[in-house]
C-alpha positions, 0 to 999 in steps of 0.5 A: 740223100743216099740212093739206096736209102732213097730207094728203100724209103720209096719202096716202103712208102709204096706199101701204103698204096691202095693198089695191090699191084703197086704194093706187090711190086714194092714187096718183091723189091724189098724181099730181094733187097733184104735177102741179098743185102744184109746191110739194107735190113736196118734201113728198111726197118728204120723206114717204118716197114715192119707195121706195113709188112704186118698189115700185108699179112692180112691181104687176100692176095697170097703173093702179097702175103708171101713176099711180106712174110719172107721180108719180115723173116729176112729183117728178123735175122739181123735187125730184131729190136724194131720188132719189139715196138711193133704191136700189130706184128703178132696179131698179124702173124697169128692171123696168118698162121691160124689160116694155114689149113685153108691158105694156099700160101704155105710158104708165107706160113713157113716164113711167119713161123720162122720169123717167130723162131728167129726172134724168140731164140735171141730176144728174151723180152719177146718170149713173154709177149708171144706167150701171152698171145693165146691165138698165136700159140694155138695156131702153132699147135694147130700147124703141128697137129694138122694131118695135112700140114707140110713137113716144112711147116711143121718144122718151122712151127716146132722151132717157133714153139721151142723159142716160146718154151725157152720162157719158163712160164710159157711151158705151163701155157703150152701144157694147158693148151694141149701141146704135150699129146700133140708133140708125142704124136709126132714121135710115134710111128705112123700107120706105115711103121715109119717115123715122120722125116726130119721133125723128131729132133725138133719135137723132142727139143720142145718136149725137153723144154716143156719137161722143165716145170712141175706141171709136166709130170701129169701131162707126160704120164697121161700120154705114157711120155716117160716110157716113149722117151725111154724107148728112144734110148733103147738099142732097138731105136736105131732110127733115132739120131744121136741128137734125138737120144740126147734130147730124150735124156735131157727130157727125162732128167728135167722130168725127174728134176721137177717131178716126184719120186713117181717119175723116178720110179717110172724111169727106173722101170724102163731098164732097156734105156741103159744101152741108149744112155751108154751110147750117149755117154760115149758118143754124145756132145759134151752136154749130152755126155754129162747128162748121160753120166748123171742119168746113169748114176741115178739109175744104177745107184738108186739115188733120189732125184733131188740128190742127183739132178739138183745142179742140172739145168734145162736144155737151152737154145743150143739144143734147138735148131738154127734159125732158118735162112733168109728168103 
């Protein structure tokens, strides 16, 4: 038998040991191997590691949680299909994420959320399964909203939420569990007048996806979401990146596509956004430019939402962030 394969099988077998120390040593090796040798990832999965790694997420020992979560992330980057046949994986990830506020293993929470993103943006079949797990969705929103969450944890939770929202029915679920006010709270200024660093682009990418359903209109209006998105396009919003402005344009267009004439009127009343739309039209990506052009036509010509945006489509995975690196 090939030496590498034999070593991997031995390490995976050690994950079933009753000794925490033996499991920890095996996890350290599997984490390093899966990080440094991409070709080993399929061998590790084939050896039956995924359910054993999932079980390790329940461990009270934070180093075990950390190494297990990082190994799962590494495996998910290049060998995703085996995750679909592991029914214990999502409950284990939900368990870990739900304890983000009390666990000292912040890196394990980050790796688990990044694993979800890695799977969701590529494996379409996974999105329905994740969306049907309320504990998992609530845990992601809790990470995003918790005042003590680390920036890295929030970003990974946002990326996972973006993957969840790629499945249209999940957008309604996210609205029902209160995702919209949580997301808009992230893009609001804090008490010191400074925006949270590094997460606004990810938050607006999720907002853009959620906007692409009929149920979004009421949820966005309740938090003045339309005016807040329009403010991002105003010339005064110089702190907003071009990517954020593109997301704001796309979110507003999705709202107008799926909403009523009330949405169109609300958008049209925020005329200060015109400079920002013009900026996106001139400097944006090809998709951003085309959406800005349609947006301009709507605002300046006064056409109905159905006439103008009937051919638009929701922002896809290209508007999200790239998968996290292996660990």
